[in-house]
C-alpha positions, 0 to 999 in steps of 0.5 A, spaced: 753 609 066 747 614 068 743 616 062 743 623 061 739 627 056 740 635 053 733 638 050 732 645 048 725 647 051 721 653 048 724 658 052 731 657 048 734 654 055 737 647 055 734 642 060 739 637 062 736 631 066 738 624 068 733 619 066 728 617 071 730 622 076 726 628 075 728 632 081 735 632 078 734 637 072 739 643 070 737 649 066 742 653 062 742 658 056 749 656 054 750 649 050 757 648 052 755 649 059 749 644 058 754 639 055 759 640 061 753 639 066 751 632 062 758 629 063 758 631 070 752 628 072 754 622 068 760 621 072 757 623 079 752 617 078 757 612 077 761 613 084 760 608 088 756 609 094 759 610 101 759 603 105 763 600 111 767 594 110 769 589 115 776 586 112 780 580 114 788 580 113 791 573 112 798 571 113 803 566 112 811 566 113 812 569 107 806 574 105 800 577 107 793 578 103 787 582 104 780 578 103 775 583 099 769 582 095 770 582 088 764 586 087 767 592 091 774 591 087 770 592 081 766 598 084 772 602 085 775 600 079 782 598 082 787 594 077 789 588 081 796 585 079 798 577 078 800 577 085 793 576 088 789 570 088 781 569 087 777 564 091 774 558 087 767 561 086 770 568 084 766 572 089 773 574 093 779 576 092 785 576 096 789 582 095 797 581 096 799 586 101 805 590 098 801 593 092 794 591 091 791 591 098 794 598 099 791 601 092 784 598 094 784 601 101 786 608 098 780 607 093 776 605 098 778 611 103 777 616 097 770 613 095 768 615 102 768 608 105 769 606 112 774 600 113 774 596 119 780 591 120 776 586 123 781 581 125 788 577 122 789 570 121 796 567 121 798 560 118 805 557 120 805 554 114 803 556 107 796 559 107 790 555 103 790 562 099 796 560 095 792 554 092 787 559 089 788 561 082 792 568 081 788 574 078 792 575 072 
C-alpha cells in the first residue's frame, strides 16, 4: 500500500501527499476531505498497471485450463478454487475453465488489461496439468 500522509501547514490547510511523489499533493481546509483523499490515493496506488497478456488454453477430453502467471492472479486479487492447478515451480496457474478462468478474465478486463488468446493446445488423453498440484 502506498504511504500517504496528512500534514497541517502554516495556513491551516491539510496537505495530503504520497511519500516520494511530491507532484501527487492535494490541499484542503477540511480534515474529513483530507482523510477521504488519503484513502483514495492509497487505493489508486494499489491498482495494477495496464498490460497485455498472451495466454494459452489447454484442454483434454474432460476439461480445460487457462495458463496464467501466478503474479498476475495475485496482482488482480483473484480468488482461485481448488479445481485449478499450480506449476511445479509455482510461477504459473492453470485456471479451470468454468469459474476461475472467467473470473480472472473479468478482473483483467476491469483493470484495463488487454488479453490475447494466443493459441489452444488439446490433448486426446489426460493433460499433463492433471499431474500438477491443485491450488487449494
